[in-house]
N, C-alpha and C positions, 0 to 999 in steps of 0.2 A: 221387527216391529209388528205389533198386533194388528189384525185386520180392521178392527173398529174399537171405539171406546164409547161406552154408555155413560151418560152424565145425568146428574140430578142436582137440584138446588133445594136446600132446606131453608125455608123462609121466603115468603112471597111478597114482602113489603117493598119499599122503595129500592133499597140496595139489592134485595133479592131479584127484583126485576132487572136491575142492571147486570147481574151475573147471568140471568137467563138469556138476556139479549146478547151478552158477550159470547156465550157458548154457541149461539146460533150463527154469529158472525165470524168466529175465530178462524175458520178454515179459509176465509176470503182474503186474509192478509198474507203478504209475502209469497214465497214459493209454495206450491201445493205439496208439502211434505207430510202433513198430518194424515193419519188414518181416517176412515169415516167416523164422524162424530154423531152418535145417536142421541137425540134429545128424549130422555126416557121419563123422568118424573120431577114434579114439583111437590115438595112436602110443606104443608102448613096446617096447623090445627084448626084454622078458620077456613072451613071448606069453601064458602063462596069466593073468597079471595084466591085460594089455591087453585080452584077449578078454572077461574077466569084467567089467571096467570099462565096456567098450563096451555089453555086454548090459545091465548094471545101469542105466545112465543113458540108454539108448535111442539110442545112436549106431549108424550103419549098419554100420560095419566097424572092425576093428583092423588097423593096419599096423605092421610091425616097424622100418621105416626112415623117418626123418623126411623124407628126400628124396622119398618117394612122396607125402607131403602137399604138399611144395613144388611138385611137378609136377602135382598134381590140379586139373583144371579146375572141379570142383564145390566147391572150398574157397576161401573168401575171407578168413576170419578165423582166427587161430591163437593159442592160449595156449601159452607155453613154460614148462614146470614140471618141469625136470630138474635134475641136479646143476649147481651154479654154473659149474663149469669147462667145461661143454658149451654154455653159453648162446651164446657168440659165434658159433661155427660155424653153429649152427642158426638163430639170429636173422638173421645176415647172409644166409644162404642163402634164408630165407623172404622177406626184404625184397627181395632181388634178383629173386625170382619174383613180386613184386607182392602178397604177402600182407600184410594188416594184422596186427600182432603186439602181443600183451599179454604181457609178460615178467614173471615173478615176481622179487621182490627176493631178495638183492641182484643188481644187474645182471650181475655176473660175479664171478670169483674174483680178478681183478687189476684195478687201476685202468687199466692200459694197454689191456686188452681192453675195459673199459667205455667208455673214451674212443673207441676204434675203433668200438664199437657205436653210440655217440651220433653219430659222423660218418656212419655208414651210415644212421642214421635221418634225418639232415638231408638226405642225398642222396635217399633214398626219399620224403621228404616233398615234395620239389620235384615229384615225379611223382604226388602225391596219395595216397601210401601212408602209413598212420598207424602209428607205433610208440609204445607207452606202457608204463610200469612199474606194477606193482600195489602200491600202498601202502594196503592194505585198511582199516587202522584209521582212515583219514581219512573213512571212510563211517560211523563210529560216531555215532549221534545224541547220545550222551552227551558225547563229546569235542567235537563241533561245538557243543553247547549251552554248554560251558565257554568255548569260543572266543567265542561271542556275548556272554557275560558280560564278557569282556575288552574286546571291541570296543565295546560300548555303555557302558562305563565303570562298570558296577555293581560290579566288583571293585576299581575304582580303579587306581592305578599297580601294575603287577605287580612283586613284590619277590623272589620265590623260587619255584623249581620243584623238586619232588622226584618221582622216578619209579623204579620197580623193575619188572623182568620176571623173575620166578622161575618156572622149570619144573623138572620132575624126570625127564624122559625119559632122562637119563643117570646117574641117581643110583645105579643098581645096577652093581656092578663086573662082573657077568656079561653086561651088554649088549654085543653084538658090535661090533667095530670096523667102521666104514664111512667113506665120504668125509667125513662130518660131523666126524670126529675127527682128520682128518689134513690139515693146512694150516698156513699161517703164523700167527704170533701175531695175534689179533684176528679170525680166521675161525671161531672156535668160537661160544661163547655170544654174544659181541659181534656177530659177523656174522649170526647166526641171529635172535635175538630183540632184540638191541641195535639192529639196523637198524630195527626197528619203533619202538622207544622214542625213537630219535634224531630221526626225522622227526616224530613226535608232539610232541616237545619244541619243535622249530622251528615247528611249526604254531601252538603256543600262545604261545611266548616270542619268536618272531622269529628271524632268521638267527643261527646260531652264529658267534661271533667267535674264541673261544679255548677250548682244553681244557687241563686240568691234573690232576694227581693220578691219572693213569692207572695201573692196577694189574691184572695178569692172574694167574690161578692155575690150575694143572692139578691137580685133586683126585685123579683116578684116572689114573695115569700109563701103564697098559697095559690093553688090552682083548683078550678072546679073539677069534680069527678065526672067522667064521661057517662053518657047513657047507653052507649054502644061500643063497638070495637074501635080502638085507636090504631090507625095504620100509618107507619112512618112518622113524619112530622105533621100529619094532618090534624084538622080540628074535628068538629062535629057537635052534635047536641050534647049539652052538659046539664047537670043537676044543680040545685042550690047548695049542695053540700061540697065542701072543699077539703083538700088534703095538703099537708105542708110540703114545700119544696126543700130538699135537704142537701142539694149539691149546687155547684157554682154556675151562675149565669154568665159570669165574667171572671177571667183570670189573667194575670200577667206575671212575668218573672224575667230575670236576667240569667245569662248562662255564659260559662267559659268553656270553649271548645278547644280542640287541638290546634286549630289554625287561627282562631280569633275569639272575640267576645261578641255577644249579641243580646237582643231584647226580643221577647215574644209576647204577643197580646192576643187573646181570643175572647169571643163573645157570641152568645146566642140570642141577644136582645138588641142588636144593632139595627134598628128600624131603617129600612131602605137599602140594606146590604144583604140580599138573599144568600149570596155564596161568594163572599169577597175575600179570597186568599191573595195576599200581596206580599212580595218579598223583594228585598233590595240588599245587595252585597257590595261592599266597598273595599277596594284594594289600593296598593301603592301606585298602580299604573292606570287606574280607572275604576269603573263601577258598572253594575248591571242590575236590571230589575225586570220583574215578570209578575203578571196577575192572572188569576183565573177568569176575571172579567174579560180580558183580551188575551186568551191563551195562545193565539196564533202568531204573536209577535213577542220579541224580546227587545228591550231598550238597553243600549250599550253606550258608554262614553269612555274615551281613552284620552290620556293626557298628551299624546303626541300629535293631536290634531292641531290645525292652524288656529291661532288665537281667536280669530273672528268667526270660526266655525265650532269652537269648543262647546260641548254640551251633549246631551243624550241624542242618539239617532235611533230610529225605529227599524228593526230588522225583521222583515216578514220570514217566518219559518218555512222551509221547503226541503227538497231532497238533499241539500248540502248539510243538513242538520241531523243530529242523532235520531234514529228510529223512524225517520220520516219516509224515506224512499221505499215504496212498496207497502207502506203501512196503512194506506187508504186507497179506495178505488180511484179517486182523483188525488194524486199525491203531488200536486203542483202548489207553488207558493200562492197564498191568498185565498185558497179554497176554504180554510177554516177547520178547526178541530175543537173538540170540547171534552168535558169530563166523562161523558159516556164512552168516548173512544178509548180512554185510558183503561177502562174495565176490559175492553176487547183485547187490548195489547197484553194486559196482565193475564187474562185467561189463555191467550195464545201461548205466552211463555210457560205457563203451568202445563198446558197440554203437550208442548214440545218436550218438556222434561219427562212427563209420564210416558210419552211415546218413544223415548230413547233417542231423541235428536241430540247429537253431541253439543256440549255447551258452547264450543267455539263456532258452531253454525246456527246458534239459537239467539233469541232475545236474551238479555240478562235474566238469570234465574230469579224466580220469586224468592223472597226472604224466608228464612227458617223460623221455626217456633222459638229458637233461642233469641233471634232478633226481636220477636214479639215480646219475650220476657224482658229484654233490655229496654224496649220502648216503655213498658209499664214501670220499670224501675226508675227510668228517667222522670216520668210523670209523678211517681210516688215521692221522689226527692223534692219536687216542687211543692207537693202537699205538706211535706215536713217543714220546708222553708216557710210556707204560709202559716203553719201552726206555731212557728217560732218567730213570728212577727218579722219575717223576711230574712232570717239568718241564713248564712252560707251552709250548704249541704253538699257533701261529696257524692257523686253518682257512681254506683258500682261499675266495674270495668265493662266496656262495651265490646261488641263484635266489630270487625273491620268494615267500615263503610266507605273507605277512601281509595279502593282499588281504581286506578285510572280507567276511564271509559274504554280506551282502546285495548284493555286487557280483559274487559268483561265479556264481550261478544263481538261478532262481526257486524251486527246491525245496530 
């Protein structure tokens, strides 16, 4: 194992900060098996933001050009957390320079670029360089617990999945235009939060086979142009001039998975729902549900309960559940966990792989770029369905997402 790993984050916006904080905290989880993690650089073209983020999270320096990170001898590991359209050039450049890369989802803004990135990752892998994509919700103890209820048969045969991801970052008409609102059909709410819900659905329900009933809607057709820098989902001063919104504020579709059928609905204009991911899965022996609003509990109902007690019961997550024991400084039931914690677990898993910790002794590995390509093919099939007034569309073959939890890792 190397004596230390130097890390950098390219992109200092909202998700970039989550990655920066995660590298800072990753060594504090579980057993102290990681080498020293050196916080080296934050890369962002907007210097005030990059400098502030580097100082805030304890990184040594800010750089404006990602190429300086690629060329730096003191950097081994890089997170790429910028606009989707910039992923390919940066990731391919980093891999060519021998840097291990953790790329945010979606992998790119086009399937063609995503496939090229996956090929670059395969070539780099032959030289020992690791490229992974961040599917952070796979780190949720609640979602992993529901998966275990499926795998061990306590829910019986899976019959139906229902999931929604409602957000409200775009519900105000005065929110300024940015890259998030300009792209092809399916690159809006579906590509942003639907990309999360789609891989969660496959994790629980098995590989997707077909989608149908695709429908997109643009609720706010024009947005004002900003007068300054737009960071993350933030607002700011705007001009009187507007620009058209070209991608979906709302999307919905049906899907047939290996284990069951399901429905998925996503929105970025659901006022009052800042980050409302909710899922429910129904089986022949019971059901389970979980939400990001209350991520520290899972609700479960089983048919074998007494008739006068039948119904959902609330299960506080704790050391008896996947990934929990040792995963927090206070790993007791009822302490509470959140979305920021999932980034720390994701980063820890990536660093364990880079450091050479055996898979059997590690958190489940982060997903490959091939998984990222499949995620985009899944969403592209929804876009085709919507273009065909909801017609049924076959999704290209998926990678295996149904390995039982007890075969993934020891934690």
